[in-house]
N, C-alpha and C positions, 0 to 999 in steps of 0.2 A: 552248300549250290554251287553247284559248277560250270564252269566256264570255262572257255576256249583260250588259254593264254596269247599273247599280241606281240610282247617282245618279251625275249629273258638272251642275257650275259652273263658269265660266270668268272671271277674267279680266285684263281690255285697263285698263295704266299705264306711266305714266314711269318708270322705278325709282329716285326723289329722298324724301329721308328723310323728307315727309309725307306720300304717298303708298306708304312700308311701313307705317310707322302705320296706315294707314286700312286695305290689305289684312290688317294678321293679326288688326283691328277680322272683317273680313267675311268669314276660314277661318273666323274664330273661330263668327260669327254660324248663319254656316251650318251647321258641327258642330253645333253646338248642338239648332240646328233638324231636324239627322238623326239627333241622338239620340246623339250622338259625344263625351259632352261628357268624357270619360276620354280622347279624342284631340287635345282643343282646347291643351292644351302644348307638347306635341312638334311638332305641325301647324307653330302659329301662332312656335316659334323657327325649326322649319328652313325656315317657306318667306320668315323677316328676313333668317337666314344665302345661301339662294342668292337673296334678292332684293339683299339687301348686296354683292356680290360682284359679281351683272351694275352696280346703280349706283357700287362704285368701279374696273371695272375693263371692261366692254361698250363698243369702237367696235364703228361708227360710232354706235348713238344708243343711249337707255336706255331704248327703249320697250321688252314682255315683255307674256305670257299668262302668269298661274298657270293654272292644272288640280290642280280635284282633283274625284277618280273612286274611285269607289268598283265595287269588282266581289264582291258577295257577301260578303267573309270579308277586304276587305283594300283598305284607303285606302292610293291616288298622290298625292302630292304632287307638282307635275309643273311648272316653268321655262324655257320657252321665248323667249331673248333670239336678234338677230339679230347676234353676234358670232362665229363662225366657229371663231376660238380653243378649242378646252377649256380643262377648268379639270384641275389635276391636284393632290392629296393635298401637302401640304410637311411640314415639319417645323416644325415654331416651338418655338423658344427658349420658357423659364424664363419671360422678363420682355417676351416679339415683345408689342405691344396685337397682332398683328390675323394672320392666316396659319392658324388653327385651325376656320372657316368647315365645311370637308368632310371635318376630322376628329371636329368637332360632328353634322353628321347622320350620317357609318357608326355612331356612336351610340349615336343617338336610332332609326335607323330598323332594319324588318327588314331591307332592301334597298337599297341606291340608287343609277345608274350616270350617267351621262351617253352623250348617242351627237351628229353631227352629224344637221340638222337642214336644209333646203335651205340657205340662206346662213349658216346659225345655226345651233345649236343646242338641245339640251333636255339640260335637268341634271331628274333627277326622285331621290324614295324612298317605301321601303312603313314605312306602321304595319298593327300586325293588325285588325280592325273583325268579328270576331270578334259581334256583337250585332242585328248585322240583318236581318231578316229580306230574300230576293230582290225584287230590281222589273224592271220590264222595259224601261221607260220610260227616257230620254234626252231632261228637259227642258229652254230655254234660255228665258230671257226679254230682251227687248228691245223695244225703243223699249212699255214696259208689257203686248206682245202676248208667253203663253207657245207655245211651240207641242215636241211632243212627236216621239218615233219610235222606235222600232225598230231597232237593229243591232247586229252583230259588232264582240266586242272582245277583240282580244290583251292575256296578264296583262300586258305592259309600256301604257302608259298610249297609245291611240291617238290622235295629236296629227294633224288632216288641215290643206292647207292650204285648205276653205275660202273662209277668209275673208282677207287678206294684212295681215299689219300694218300698221299707220299707221304713213305714218312721217315725217308734217305735224301734229300732233294740231291740234285748232283747240281744244276742251275736253279738258284736260291729265290734269281726275277717273277715277278709275280706272269702266271700265266694266263692268258687273256681266252675265253671263249665267247661269240657272238654278236649279234648282227652290229654292223659299221667300227667294230672295233677288232684291227687284226694285229 
């Protein structure tokens, strides 16, 4: 099924511990702006787990992109990184301090998945967002400018390679694009 996107935001960053906290705050602020307060905790927890996986496992780079996409009745949160290795769900023992990330994602989301993307991969999860009125535009904010465009998007997050990921960032602070966050 193809639907019109209603809200979209991307954040590019290095998945470093300090940056992960910043992205949690960005995700929370964006969802608050979209009046999706009920999704703040599960979305922030899920994005934290996905970014922690990038930080811990991704090679050759920790560079990644977080995308929030609302399609009428669903929020999709995805993280794209440059490591082609696909993650797998592990069974953690009772006293293990790691290995539960994807199990947690599966438990908190409606659906989740992983797919190859160019030389890397995208890990995504969805949450219900039933309280939104549909909108027809996707807005991006960059360097103080906002642009909106119409377009069709599949039910899974449609991530394009319009902007190649940064290989050696000059500024390691997260870059945010989207409606309401500048």
